[in-house]
gemmi code that builds the backbone of each chain (N, CA, C; Angstrom):
import gemmi

chains = {
    "A": [
        ("MET", (0.817, -1.229, 0.014), (-0.014, -0.135, 0.033), (0.922, 1.229, -0.032)),
        ("LYS", (1.900, 1.247, 0.752), (2.850, 2.410, 0.965), (3.549, 2.629, -0.465)),
        ("GLY", (3.748, 1.461, -1.121), (4.378, 1.605, -2.502), (3.535, 2.231, -3.539)),
        ("TRP", (2.164, 1.925, -3.503), (1.243, 2.571, -4.389), (1.165, 3.996, -4.126)),
        ("SER", (1.059, 4.447, -2.907), (0.844, 5.783, -2.470), (2.065, 6.521, -2.878)),
        ("LEU", (3.354, 5.895, -2.803), (4.606, 6.603, -3.310), (4.551, 6.731, -4.817)),
        ("LEU", (4.022, 5.651, -5.541), (4.086, 5.610, -7.006), (3.002, 6.849, -7.517)),
        ("ALA", (1.909, 6.970, -6.916), (1.024, 7.848, -7.224), (1.420, 9.301, -6.958)),
        ("LEU", (2.207, 9.487, -5.838), (2.881, 10.793, -5.511), (3.881, 11.004, -6.620)),
        ("MET", (4.641, 10.161, -6.893), (5.769, 10.369, -7.870), (5.220, 10.638, -9.220)),
        ("VAL", (4.064, 10.013, -9.662), (3.685, 10.234, -11.168), (2.889, 11.541, -11.070)),
        ("ALA", (2.166, 11.830, -10.080), (1.495, 13.238, -10.135), (2.517, 14.363, -10.152)),
        ("SER", (3.572, 14.299, -9.268), (4.508, 15.308, -9.200), (5.205, 15.414, -10.560)),
        ("THR", (5.604, 14.125, -11.195), (6.321, 14.205, -12.345), (5.479, 14.969, -13.454)),
        ("VAL", (4.385, 14.620, -13.598), (3.322, 15.202, -14.625), (3.278, 16.839, -14.365)),
        ("LEU", (3.039, 17.198, -13.188), (3.036, 18.703, -12.937), (4.356, 19.242, -13.147)),
        ("GLY", (5.369, 18.615, -12.777), (6.764, 19.206, -12.966), (6.916, 19.378, -14.418)),
        ("ASP", (6.798, 18.273, -15.279), (7.286, 18.234, -16.733), (6.295, 19.235, -17.393)),
        ("LEU", (5.134, 19.384, -16.984), (4.323, 20.427, -17.685), (4.684, 21.773, -17.605)),
        ("LEU", (4.986, 22.141, -16.394), (5.491, 23.565, -16.011), (6.802, 23.887, -16.714)),
        ("GLN", (7.713, 22.808, -16.699), (9.036, 22.944, -17.214), (9.069, 23.229, -18.808)),
        ("SER", (8.096, 22.318, -19.379), (7.931, 22.507, -20.865), (7.314, 23.824, -21.097)),
        ("LEU", (6.349, 24.233, -20.523), (5.694, 25.685, -20.637), (6.769, 26.629, -20.715)),
        ("GLU", (7.623, 26.555, -19.483), (8.663, 27.599, -19.344), (9.772, 27.663, -20.441)),
        ("MET", (10.087, 26.435, -20.740), (11.438, 26.193, -21.620), (11.056, 26.726, -22.986)),
        ("LYS", (9.720, 26.498, -23.454), (9.227, 26.892, -24.745), (9.286, 28.430, -24.831)),
        ("ARG", (8.796, 29.047, -23.694), (8.712, 30.457, -23.568), (10.076, 31.065, -23.651)),
        ("HIS", (11.120, 30.264, -23.129), (12.515, 30.846, -23.105), (13.026, 30.911, -24.527)),
        ("GLY", (12.599, 29.683, -25.292), (13.131, 29.608, -26.726), (14.390, 28.580, -26.856)),
        ("GLU", (14.768, 28.270, -27.912), (15.755, 27.304, -28.227), (17.022, 27.588, -27.528)),
        ("ILE", (17.682, 26.680, -26.655), (18.997, 27.004, -26.314), (19.989, 26.730, -27.398)),
        ("LYS", (20.832, 27.759, -27.735), (21.806, 27.601, -28.789), (23.246, 27.689, -28.259)),
        ("GLU", (23.392, 28.230, -27.028), (24.769, 28.405, -26.577), (25.172, 27.479, -25.578)),
        ("PHE", (26.160, 26.709, -25.860), (26.800, 25.515, -24.972), (28.035, 25.681, -24.366)),
        ("HIS", (28.549, 27.090, -24.499), (29.822, 27.435, -23.695), (29.488, 27.834, -22.343)),
        ("PRO", (30.408, 27.654, -21.302), (30.026, 27.908, -19.966), (29.419, 29.208, -19.651)),
        ("ARG", (29.805, 30.386, -20.410), (29.193, 31.641, -20.180), (27.741, 31.587, -20.531)),
        ("GLY", (27.437, 31.103, -21.864), (26.072, 30.890, -22.251), (25.185, 30.290, -21.408)),
        ("ILE", (25.678, 28.923, -20.963), (24.746, 28.245, -19.946), (24.601, 28.941, -18.635)),
        ("ALA", (25.565, 29.583, -18.181), (25.474, 30.415, -16.967), (24.375, 31.475, -17.078)),
        ("ARG", (24.264, 32.069, -18.349), (23.393, 33.172, -18.656), (21.953, 32.517, -18.631)),
        ("VAL", (21.779, 31.325, -19.189), (20.515, 30.626, -19.314), (19.905, 30.404, -18.109)),
        ("LEU", (20.952, 29.814, -17.103), (20.403, 29.436, -15.821), (19.996, 30.462, -14.944)),
        ("GLY", (20.910, 31.624, -15.107), (20.466, 32.747, -14.390), (19.126, 33.380, -14.801)),
        ("ALA", (18.864, 33.267, -15.970), (17.497, 33.767, -16.622), (16.297, 32.965, -16.062)),
        ("LEU", (16.654, 31.561, -16.183), (15.689, 30.639, -15.542), (15.440, 30.649, -14.130)),
        ("ALA", (16.526, 30.956, -13.361), (16.427, 30.803, -11.850), (15.401, 31.878, -11.331)),
        ("ARG", (15.125, 32.979, -12.324), (14.240, 34.063, -11.695), (12.874, 33.702, -12.032)),
        ("ASN", (12.672, 32.632, -12.540), (11.232, 32.225, -13.061), (10.512, 31.456, -12.074)),
        ("LYS", (9.168, 31.946, -11.704), (8.517, 31.276, -10.627), (7.923, 29.897, -11.050)),
        ("PHE", (7.464, 29.784, -12.433), (6.973, 28.527, -12.748), (7.965, 27.564, -12.726)),
        ("LEU", (9.316, 27.875, -13.164), (10.349, 26.897, -13.237), (10.773, 26.466, -11.807)),
        ("ILE", (10.644, 27.444, -10.880), (11.044, 26.981, -9.513), (10.001, 26.014, -8.965)),
        ("LEU", (8.778, 26.318, -9.337), (7.616, 25.355, -8.925), (8.005, 23.948, -9.496)),
        ("ALA", (8.379, 23.916, -10.923), (8.543, 22.767, -11.591), (9.616, 22.113, -10.764)),
        ("ILE", (10.682, 22.717, -10.347), (11.876, 22.193, -9.713), (11.359, 21.443, -8.342)),
        ("VAL", (10.359, 22.133, -7.717), (9.950, 21.477, -6.480), (9.126, 20.259, -6.750)),
        ("PHE", (8.255, 20.197, -7.710), (7.613, 19.031, -7.997), (8.474, 17.952, -8.417)),
        ("MET", (9.619, 18.376, -9.111), (10.654, 17.374, -9.518), (11.330, 16.759, -8.342)),
        ("ALA", (11.584, 17.661, -7.463), (12.252, 17.289, -6.153), (11.323, 16.151, -5.393)),
        ("VAL", (10.007, 16.603, -5.185), (9.150, 15.686, -4.534), (9.059, 14.328, -5.293)),
        ("ALA", (9.015, 14.347, -6.678), (8.845, 13.061, -7.296), (10.271, 12.300, -7.117)),
        ("PHE", (11.487, 13.010, -7.041), (12.597, 12.292, -6.906), (12.846, 11.683, -5.642)),
        ("PHE", (12.310, 12.284, -4.434), (12.426, 11.622, -3.121), (11.395, 10.568, -2.969)),
        ("ALA", (10.277, 10.700, -3.727), (9.336, 9.613, -3.692), (9.818, 8.264, -4.338)),
        ("PHE", (10.523, 8.584, -5.368), (11.156, 7.576, -6.325), (12.271, 6.909, -5.413)),
        ("MET", (13.110, 7.666, -4.665), (14.243, 7.292, -3.823), (13.752, 6.165, -2.848)),
        ("THR", (12.580, 6.660, -2.171), (11.939, 5.976, -1.171), (11.347, 4.612, -1.698)),
        ("LEU", (10.727, 4.764, -2.850), (10.120, 3.588, -3.469), (11.228, 2.451, -3.726)),
        ("LEU", (12.313, 2.876, -4.264), (13.440, 1.841, -4.489), (13.942, 1.164, -3.341)),
        ("GLU", (13.607, 1.657, -2.016), (14.079, 0.912, -0.938), (13.452, -0.418, -0.860)),
        ("THR", (12.232, -0.458, -1.207), (11.264, -1.728, -1.230), (11.042, -2.331, -2.499)),
        ("THR", (10.898, -1.552, -3.491), (10.393, -1.992, -4.734), (11.511, -2.418, -5.661)),
        ("GLU", (11.235, -3.269, -6.580), (12.460, -3.695, -7.613), (12.387, -2.550, -8.648)),
        ("LEU", (13.736, -2.313, -9.165), (13.825, -1.385, -10.098), (12.981, -1.561, -11.437)),
        ("SER", (12.987, -2.919, -11.826), (12.200, -3.386, -13.063), (10.698, -3.040, -12.930)),
        ("PHE", (10.186, -2.734, -11.641), (8.829, -2.388, -11.670), (8.805, -0.778, -11.400)),
        ("ALA", (9.614, -0.249, -10.565), (9.408, 1.102, -10.274), (9.699, 2.042, -11.461)),
        ("VAL", (10.708, 1.665, -12.318), (11.039, 2.530, -13.403), (9.976, 2.503, -14.523)),
        ("PRO", (9.553, 1.275, -15.078), (8.623, 1.337, -16.202), (7.285, 1.866, -15.547)),
        ("ALA", (6.994, 1.487, -14.305), (5.580, 2.010, -13.761), (5.575, 3.558, -13.807)),
        ("SER", (6.738, 4.139, -13.604), (6.712, 5.655, -13.759), (6.307, 6.217, -15.179)),
        ("ALA", (6.327, 5.352, -16.080), (5.899, 5.790, -17.538), (4.321, 6.037, -17.562)),
        ("ALA", (3.665, 5.706, -16.438), (2.397, 6.063, -16.377), (2.195, 7.625, -16.645)),
        ("ALA", (3.166, 8.348, -16.158), (3.151, 9.785, -16.261), (3.039, 10.118, -17.641)),
        ("LEU", (3.500, 9.326, -18.657), (3.457, 9.633, -20.044), (2.068, 9.760, -20.651)),
        ("VAL", (1.154, 8.805, -20.058), (-0.224, 8.866, -20.506), (-0.802, 10.248, -20.225)),
        ("PHE", (-0.682, 10.610, -18.883), (-1.224, 11.809, -18.466), (-0.782, 13.088, -19.123)),
        ("GLU", (0.652, 12.936, -19.546), (1.276, 13.977, -20.003), (0.978, 14.090, -21.408)),
        ("THR", (0.752, 13.181, -22.275), (0.224, 13.177, -23.627), (-1.168, 14.050, -23.558)),
        ("ILE", (-1.912, 13.592, -22.813), (-3.249, 14.252, -22.614), (-3.126, 15.772, -22.425)),
        ("LEU", (-2.273, 16.013, -21.353), (-2.059, 17.390, -21.051), (-1.234, 18.139, -22.012)),
        ("ALA", (-0.431, 17.538, -22.837), (0.410, 18.082, -23.817), (-0.718, 18.635, -24.957)),
        ("ARG", (-1.490, 17.990, -25.174), (-2.707, 18.351, -26.058), (-3.379, 19.431, -25.506)),
        ("ILE", (-4.019, 19.397, -24.356), (-4.988, 20.514, -23.734), (-4.248, 21.585, -23.349)),
        ("VAL", (-3.270, 21.542, -22.630), (-2.490, 22.601, -22.027), (-1.454, 23.357, -23.034)),
        ("LEU", (-0.581, 22.491, -23.477), (0.576, 22.906, -24.319), (0.210, 23.255, -25.755)),
        ("LYS", (-0.952, 22.678, -26.082), (-1.588, 22.886, -27.393), (-0.628, 22.121, -28.555)),
        ("GLU", (0.022, 21.144, -28.138), (0.845, 20.369, -29.077), (-0.127, 19.458, -29.866)),
        ("ARG", (0.276, 19.226, -31.119), (-0.753, 18.467, -31.869), (-0.470, 17.114, -31.643)),
        ("VAL", (-1.292, 16.243, -31.167), (-0.998, 14.893, -30.806), (-1.811, 14.016, -31.888)),
        ("ASP", (-1.166, 13.504, -32.793), (-1.977, 12.739, -33.863), (-2.277, 11.281, -33.448)),
        ("PHE", (-2.997, 10.533, -34.150), (-3.631, 9.229, -33.908), (-2.499, 8.364, -33.395)),
        ("ARG", (-1.403, 8.289, -34.004), (-0.369, 7.376, -33.703), (0.118, 7.545, -32.291)),
        ("ARG", (0.346, 8.890, -31.997), (0.822, 9.161, -30.617), (-0.265, 8.701, -29.538)),
        ("TRP", (-1.587, 9.008, -29.903), (-2.611, 8.516, -28.928), (-2.569, 6.970, -28.780)),
        ("VAL", (-2.393, 6.226, -29.834), (-2.198, 4.603, -29.793), (-1.121, 4.454, -28.884)),
        ("GLY", (-0.047, 5.090, -29.124), (1.238, 4.873, -28.337), (0.866, 5.009, -26.716)),
        ("ALA", (0.252, 6.145, -26.481), (-0.006, 6.361, -25.160), (-0.922, 5.330, -24.535)),
        ("CYS", (-1.815, 4.897, -25.341), (-2.777, 3.733, -24.870), (-2.104, 2.607, -24.600)),
        ("LEU", (-0.978, 2.162, -25.379), (-0.075, 0.982, -25.429), (0.521, 0.960, -24.010)),
        ("VAL", (1.174, 2.353, -23.735), (1.884, 2.609, -22.509), (1.046, 2.309, -21.276)),
        ("ALA", (-0.390, 2.787, -21.475), (-1.119, 2.528, -20.185), (-1.520, 1.129, -20.004)),
        ("PHE", (-1.683, 0.340, -21.177), (-1.878, -1.135, -20.918), (-0.622, -1.734, -20.290)),
        ("GLY", (0.488, -1.417, -20.804), (1.883, -1.846, -20.322), (1.938, -1.720, -18.802)),
        ("VAL", (1.492, -0.449, -18.253), (1.648, -0.243, -16.863), (0.636, -1.064, -16.085)),
        ("VAL", (-0.554, -1.390, -16.669), (-1.417, -2.160, -16.086), (-1.032, -3.569, -15.933)),
        ("LEU", (-0.347, -4.065, -16.921), (0.358, -5.472, -16.911), (1.452, -5.488, -15.813)),
        ("LEU", (2.164, -4.593, -15.730), (3.375, -4.354, -14.790), (2.681, -4.580, -13.411)),
        ("ALA", (1.560, -4.060, -13.092), (0.898, -4.130, -11.788), (0.334, -5.512, -11.429)),
        ("GLN", (0.430, -6.345, -12.415), (-0.271, -7.885, -12.211), (0.587, -8.423, -11.171)),
    ],
    "B": [
        ("MET", (26.552, 21.374, -43.513), (25.226, 20.831, -42.960), (24.359, 21.893, -42.677)),
        ("ASN", (23.076, 21.883, -43.215), (22.080, 22.818, -43.118), (21.433, 22.959, -41.829)),
        ("THR", (20.654, 23.941, -41.608), (20.049, 24.065, -40.101), (19.149, 23.070, -39.679)),
        ("ALA", (18.298, 22.425, -40.583), (17.440, 21.273, -40.368), (18.319, 20.120, -39.840)),
        ("GLU", (19.174, 19.900, -40.745), (20.143, 18.624, -40.385), (20.860, 18.827, -39.118)),
        ("ARG", (21.322, 20.157, -38.938), (22.107, 20.299, -37.597), (21.142, 20.157, -36.304)),
        ("LEU", (19.957, 20.600, -36.469), (19.043, 20.410, -35.398), (18.641, 18.975, -35.123)),
        ("ARG", (18.517, 18.188, -36.358), (18.262, 16.820, -36.150), (19.346, 16.097, -35.471)),
        ("TRP", (20.691, 16.314, -35.752), (21.791, 15.801, -35.041), (21.872, 16.169, -33.468)),
        ("LYS", (21.629, 17.350, -33.480), (21.608, 17.956, -32.068), (20.404, 17.141, -31.199)),
        ("THR", (19.397, 17.104, -31.715), (18.315, 16.310, -31.071), (18.748, 14.940, -30.790)),
        ("ARG", (19.257, 14.171, -31.785), (19.719, 12.808, -31.506), (20.692, 12.692, -30.497)),
        ("ILE", (21.673, 13.365, -30.499), (22.822, 13.410, -29.509), (22.414, 13.690, -27.973)),
        ("PHE", (21.437, 14.667, -28.020), (20.786, 15.003, -26.591), (19.986, 13.775, -26.276)),
        ("ALA", (19.139, 13.350, -27.101), (18.340, 12.099, -26.755), (19.184, 11.033, -26.231)),
        ("ILE", (20.377, 10.681, -26.777), (21.131, 9.558, -26.327), (21.814, 9.950, -24.979)),
        ("ILE", (22.116, 11.278, -24.711), (22.806, 11.593, -23.375), (21.602, 11.442, -22.383)),
        ("VAL", (20.349, 11.790, -22.752), (19.112, 11.707, -21.808), (18.918, 10.221, -21.456)),
        ("ILE", (18.982, 9.296, -22.392), (18.745, 7.883, -22.200), (19.783, 7.324, -21.354)),
        ("LEU", (21.054, 7.448, -21.513), (22.175, 6.906, -20.892), (22.307, 7.385, -19.528)),
        ("SER", (22.116, 8.798, -19.228), (22.222, 9.225, -17.938), (21.173, 8.752, -17.110)),
        ("ASN", (19.844, 8.635, -17.664), (18.709, 8.270, -16.895), (18.899, 6.691, -16.425)),
        ("THR", (19.269, 5.849, -17.423), (19.451, 4.438, -17.239), (20.576, 4.199, -15.964)),
        ("PHE", (21.702, 4.763, -16.280), (22.847, 4.605, -15.322), (22.644, 5.200, -13.945)),
        ("GLY", (21.925, 6.358, -14.092), (21.616, 7.144, -12.696), (20.574, 6.324, -11.967)),
        ("ASN", (19.625, 5.784, -12.459), (18.579, 5.001, -11.849), (19.220, 3.804, -11.174)),
        ("PHE", (20.027, 3.052, -12.057), (20.633, 1.728, -11.627), (21.538, 2.170, -10.403)),
        ("ALA", (22.321, 3.217, -10.347), (23.175, 3.508, -9.304), (22.418, 3.819, -7.901)),
        ("LEU", (21.256, 4.539, -8.262), (20.358, 5.058, -7.062), (19.753, 3.714, -6.605)),
        ("ALA", (19.241, 2.799, -7.362), (18.531, 1.629, -6.841), (19.485, 0.682, -6.013)),
        ("ASN", (20.848, 0.674, -6.447), (21.741, -0.049, -5.880), (22.156, 0.573, -4.538)),
        ("GLY", (22.088, 1.795, -4.303), (22.444, 2.479, -3.092), (21.318, 2.487, -2.241)),
        ("MET", (20.151, 2.504, -2.740), (18.882, 2.525, -1.771), (18.352, 1.302, -1.181)),
        ("ARG", (18.565, 0.202, -1.973), (18.004, -1.121, -1.703), (18.163, -1.377, -0.244)),
        ("GLY", (17.222, -1.707, 0.386), (17.092, -2.405, 1.713), (17.194, -1.107, 2.827)),
        ("ARG", (17.458, 0.100, 2.391), (17.521, 1.182, 3.450), (16.057, 1.518, 4.043)),
        ("THR", (16.141, 2.159, 5.194), (14.800, 2.786, 5.590), (15.072, 4.292, 5.953)),
        ("THR", (14.468, 5.007, 5.034), (14.513, 6.488, 5.240), (13.344, 7.011, 5.770)),
        ("VAL", (13.292, 7.597, 6.941), (12.186, 8.269, 7.542), (12.337, 9.764, 7.618)),
        ("SER", (13.309, 10.032, 8.373), (13.679, 11.445, 8.668), (14.529, 12.120, 7.517)),
        ("VAL", (14.626, 13.492, 7.626), (15.455, 14.242, 6.685), (16.891, 13.807, 6.769)),
        ("PHE", (17.305, 13.602, 8.088), (18.635, 12.887, 8.316), (19.103, 11.716, 7.579)),
        ("ASP", (17.958, 10.669, 7.588), (18.038, 9.423, 6.926), (18.294, 9.787, 5.535)),
        ("TYR", (17.628, 10.768, 4.794), (17.849, 11.073, 3.449), (19.318, 11.666, 3.186)),
        ("LEU", (19.692, 12.671, 4.112), (21.021, 13.090, 3.821), (22.077, 12.070, 3.981)),
        ("ARG", (22.024, 11.264, 5.126), (22.852, 10.131, 5.239), (22.959, 9.293, 4.030)),
        ("ALA", (21.808, 8.933, 3.359), (21.755, 8.111, 2.027), (22.418, 8.847, 1.010)),
        ("ILE", (22.157, 10.260, 0.811), (22.661, 10.929, -0.246), (24.190, 10.959, -0.327)),
        ("PHE", (24.841, 10.892, 0.780), (26.267, 10.906, 0.793), (27.006, 9.552, 0.802)),
        ("THR", (26.183, 8.522, 0.301), (26.956, 7.317, 0.088), (27.302, 7.176, -1.197)),
        ("PRO", (28.373, 6.536, -1.679), (28.984, 6.683, -2.994), (28.018, 6.256, -4.074)),
        ("TRP", (27.227, 5.198, -4.020), (26.211, 4.812, -5.159), (25.244, 5.927, -5.327)),
        ("VAL", (24.539, 6.357, -4.214), (23.597, 7.380, -4.224), (24.165, 8.573, -4.807)),
        ("MET", (25.283, 8.999, -4.450), (25.899, 10.114, -4.955), (26.033, 10.006, -6.531)),
        ("ILE", (26.627, 8.917, -6.950), (26.781, 8.656, -8.481), (25.400, 8.814, -9.189)),
        ("GLY", (24.306, 8.146, -8.623), (23.031, 8.079, -9.079), (22.537, 9.646, -9.316)),
        ("VAL", (22.662, 10.370, -8.151), (22.072, 11.725, -8.038), (22.829, 12.540, -9.149)),
        ("SER", (24.205, 12.450, -9.274), (25.002, 13.189, -10.268), (24.548, 12.969, -11.805)),
        ("LEU", (24.364, 11.515, -11.943), (23.840, 11.333, -13.274), (22.642, 11.798, -13.556)),
        ("LEU", (21.665, 11.646, -12.657), (20.224, 12.105, -12.727), (20.194, 13.612, -12.742)),
        ("ILE", (21.176, 14.510, -12.279), (21.272, 15.872, -12.505), (21.585, 16.106, -13.914)),
        ("LEU", (22.628, 15.388, -14.429), (23.066, 15.403, -15.859), (21.915, 15.265, -16.738)),
        ("TRP", (20.955, 14.244, -16.419), (19.758, 13.666, -17.102), (18.751, 14.935, -17.149)),
        ("LEU", (18.730, 15.602, -16.131), (17.705, 16.777, -15.969), (18.039, 17.953, -16.775)),
        ("LEU", (19.455, 18.212, -16.939), (19.897, 19.333, -17.515), (19.849, 19.103, -19.183)),
        ("ALA", (20.262, 17.916, -19.416), (20.314, 17.585, -20.797), (18.729, 17.487, -21.283)),
        ("ARG", (17.767, 16.977, -20.589), (16.485, 16.903, -20.906), (15.836, 18.347, -21.086)),
        ("MET", (16.324, 19.291, -20.133), (15.862, 20.531, -20.177), (16.263, 21.328, -21.401)),
        ("ALA", (17.410, 21.139, -21.768), (17.955, 21.800, -22.930), (17.166, 21.103, -24.123)),
        ("LEU", (16.944, 19.839, -24.265), (16.264, 19.199, -25.364), (14.798, 19.858, -25.399)),
        ("LEU", (14.100, 20.059, -24.341), (12.793, 20.564, -24.103), (12.590, 22.063, -24.743)),
        ("SER", (13.811, 22.687, -24.919), (13.817, 24.076, -25.342), (13.634, 24.086, -26.798)),
        ("TRP", (13.900, 22.991, -27.564), (13.585, 22.983, -28.978), (12.564, 21.850, -29.532)),
        ("ALA", (12.533, 20.849, -28.580), (11.657, 19.656, -29.153), (10.408, 19.388, -28.200)),
        ("ASP", (9.348, 19.063, -28.741), (8.053, 18.817, -27.961), (8.129, 17.908, -26.909)),
        ("LEU", (7.459, 18.323, -25.842), (7.174, 17.400, -24.622), (6.685, 16.002, -24.938)),
        ("SER", (5.781, 16.004, -26.055), (5.342, 14.583, -26.477), (6.507, 13.828, -27.340)),
        ("TYR", (7.462, 14.528, -27.640), (8.525, 13.736, -28.323), (9.634, 13.560, -27.421)),
        ("VAL", (9.955, 14.356, -26.372), (10.996, 14.131, -25.366), (10.598, 13.128, -24.497)),
        ("LEU", (9.196, 12.955, -23.998), (8.941, 12.025, -22.899), (9.066, 10.669, -23.362)),
        ("PRO", (8.564, 10.111, -24.555), (8.758, 8.755, -24.961), (10.426, 8.412, -24.933)),
        ("VAL", (11.254, 9.328, -25.383), (12.585, 9.081, -25.442), (13.154, 8.710, -24.131)),
        ("THR", (12.737, 9.497, -23.149), (13.092, 9.329, -21.763), (12.502, 7.845, -21.267)),
        ("SER", (11.242, 7.665, -21.646), (10.650, 6.490, -21.276), (11.389, 5.119, -21.822)),
        ("LEU", (12.140, 5.151, -22.967), (12.932, 4.231, -23.466), (14.012, 3.923, -22.530)),
        ("GLY", (14.534, 4.927, -21.868), (15.568, 4.900, -20.914), (15.010, 4.125, -19.765)),
        ("TYR", (13.793, 4.227, -19.302), (13.055, 3.549, -18.298), (13.108, 2.015, -18.489)),
        ("VAL", (12.876, 1.606, -19.724), (12.721, 0.284, -20.010), (14.133, -0.461, -20.096)),
        ("ALA", (15.053, 0.461, -20.393), (16.561, -0.147, -20.250), (16.854, -0.410, -18.839)),
        ("ASN", (16.217, 0.452, -17.962), (16.448, 0.344, -16.685), (15.885, -1.099, -16.101)),
        ("ALA", (14.666, -1.541, -16.579), (14.212, -2.738, -16.185), (15.089, -3.992, -16.596)),
        ("ILE", (15.792, -3.925, -17.765), (16.790, -4.793, -18.197), (17.983, -4.795, -17.193)),
        ("MET", (18.462, -3.487, -16.869), (19.584, -3.562, -15.897), (19.112, -4.245, -14.586)),
        ("GLY", (17.880, -4.069, -14.233), (17.470, -4.698, -12.951), (17.475, -6.179, -12.980)),
        ("ARG", (17.104, -6.818, -14.111), (17.095, -8.112, -14.329), (18.539, -8.573, -14.468)),
        ("PHE", (19.362, -7.974, -15.010), (20.809, -8.573, -15.155), (21.760, -8.179, -14.109)),
        ("PHE", (21.667, -7.007, -13.513), (22.640, -6.498, -12.584), (22.120, -6.490, -11.197)),
        ("LEU", (20.905, -6.437, -10.961), (20.279, -6.437, -9.662), (19.610, -7.769, -9.221)),
        ("ASN", (19.807, -8.772, -10.244), (19.138, -10.185, -10.006), (17.664, -10.155, -9.630)),
        ("GLU", (16.871, -9.242, -10.411), (15.480, -9.088, -10.064), (14.723, -10.229, -10.933)),
        ("THR", (13.759, -10.706, -10.255), (12.914, -11.791, -11.151), (11.871, -10.812, -11.747)),
        ("ILE", (11.768, -11.136, -13.162), (10.792, -10.485, -13.885), (9.846, -11.475, -14.540)),
        ("THR", (8.590, -11.302, -14.101), (7.613, -12.277, -14.438), (7.122, -12.014, -15.764)),
        ("PRO", (6.585, -13.025, -16.549), (6.088, -12.939, -17.906), (5.222, -11.691, -18.060)),
        ("ALA", (4.332, -11.425, -17.152), (3.428, -10.253, -17.275), (4.126, -9.002, -17.298)),
        ("ARG", (5.272, -8.969, -16.399), (6.193, -7.728, -16.218), (6.820, -7.421, -17.567)),
        ("TRP", (7.376, -8.606, -18.012), (8.120, -8.360, -19.481), (7.133, -8.031, -20.469)),
        ("ALA", (5.961, -8.644, -20.617), (4.791, -8.104, -21.592), (4.476, -6.590, -21.298)),
        ("GLY", (4.442, -6.119, -20.112), (4.064, -4.760, -19.828), (5.284, -3.971, -20.045)),
        ("THR", (6.472, -4.322, -20.029), (7.678, -3.406, -20.372), (7.623, -3.436, -21.855)),
        ("LEU", (7.406, -4.541, -22.570), (7.403, -4.399, -24.070), (6.383, -3.496, -24.762)),
        ("LEU", (5.130, -3.680, -24.069), (4.082, -2.853, -24.468), (4.456, -1.278, -24.320)),
        ("ILE", (5.225, -1.039, -23.078), (5.619, 0.321, -22.857), (6.626, 0.636, -23.977)),
        ("VAL", (7.493, -0.109, -24.365), (8.497, 0.070, -25.519), (7.758, 0.372, -26.646)),
        ("ALA", (6.759, -0.371, -26.982), (5.978, -0.326, -28.346), (5.219, 1.015, -28.436)),
        ("GLY", (4.614, 1.395, -27.155), (3.886, 2.541, -26.972), (4.747, 3.799, -27.227)),
        ("THR", (6.053, 3.788, -26.533), (6.858, 4.889, -26.728), (7.310, 5.082, -28.138)),
        ("MET", (7.694, 3.898, -28.647), (8.150, 3.986, -30.192), (6.980, 4.753, -31.114)),
        ("LEU", (5.714, 4.242, -30.780), (4.604, 5.015, -31.531), (4.479, 6.423, -31.345)),
        ("VAL", (4.685, 6.737, -30.149), (4.574, 8.224, -29.771), (5.713, 9.053, -30.297)),
        ("GLY", (7.011, 8.307, -30.127), (8.151, 9.020, -30.387), (8.648, 9.017, -31.913)),
        ("ILE", (8.294, 8.194, -32.748), (8.818, 8.201, -34.076), (8.090, 9.273, -34.792)),
        ("GLY", (8.826, 10.120, -35.558), (8.221, 11.226, -36.321), (9.094, 12.483, -35.939)),
        ("SER", (8.439, 13.505, -36.532), (9.151, 14.916, -36.216), (9.021, 15.371, -34.843)),
        ("PRO", (10.233, 15.913, -34.159), (9.969, 16.565, -32.940), (9.218, 17.747, -32.839)),
        ("HIS", (8.887, 18.222, -33.977), (7.986, 19.475, -34.003), (6.681, 19.192, -34.465)),
        ("SER", (5.812, 19.491, -33.592), (4.382, 19.343, -33.909), (3.500, 20.355, -33.547)),
        ("LYS", (4.087, 21.476, -33.347), (3.333, 22.635, -32.880), (2.318, 23.079, -33.808)),
        ("GLU", (1.146, 23.358, -33.225), (0.121, 23.919, -34.262), (0.434, 25.251, -34.660)),
        ("GLY", (0.049, 25.774, -35.876), (0.336, 27.178, -36.284), (0.143, 28.235, -35.323)),
        ("PRO", (0.731, 29.340, -35.455), (0.782, 30.384, -34.635), (-0.677, 31.098, -34.376)),
    ],
}
model = gemmi.Model(1)
for chain_id, residues in chains.items():
    chain = gemmi.Chain(chain_id)
    for i, (resn, *xyz) in enumerate(residues, 1):
        res = gemmi.Residue()
        res.name, res.seqid = resn, gemmi.SeqId(i, " ")
        for name, pos in zip(("N", "CA", "C"), xyz):
            atom = gemmi.Atom()
            atom.name, atom.element = name, gemmi.Element(name[0])
            atom.pos, atom.b_iso = gemmi.Position(*pos), 0.0
            res.add_atom(atom)
        chain.add_residue(res)
    model.add_chain(chain)
structure = gemmi.Structure()
structure.add_model(model)
structure.setup_entities()
């Protein structure tokens, strides 16, 4: 039971963290500079952003939930089960981020959902 | 090399960094956390400063930064399946390096996740609707 609660906490935080992160990185625009000064400038600009800070908080929650989950659960369950986040994220990518999700991507998301159900057997 | 081709290669290279750092980071973390009982903040701090967990956390930080960079030019619905491929590689690591028993149902589930992520991921990383 503790394992399932941790998994649910991890999936929910991952979904929220990823969504906020994608929203913010898109607003920032493509990163083109990879020399140290360029990276420092990008990190400086992003560190002042509330959405991104919130995204990092969600990611931290997801990370500690995952860490705790690994104490008792097998890696071969914990890691693929976290793919459940993909299903929710595909739906939210369409609704919130307005990304075009074609039929093939929907079928893919459904297969992932079935896969996670099988993992739980 | 034209701009589109450059972007394609940049995307591929970052996708590979994302997959590898995720797979090995999770493996190191699982190795370090197995059998521990963390309840308080101090338990977590103690765990974080053990060698395996430190390696795991460092690789996962690399994973996070590489993925953030990738997200700045590629869609979330493209980046996520690529990351999920790394998750499946992790299940295989669990089987061979952590001696986990994987039931047929779990293999089937893992393979379905691979198939699903392939379907979602194949294609252009740019699918934004018009302005």
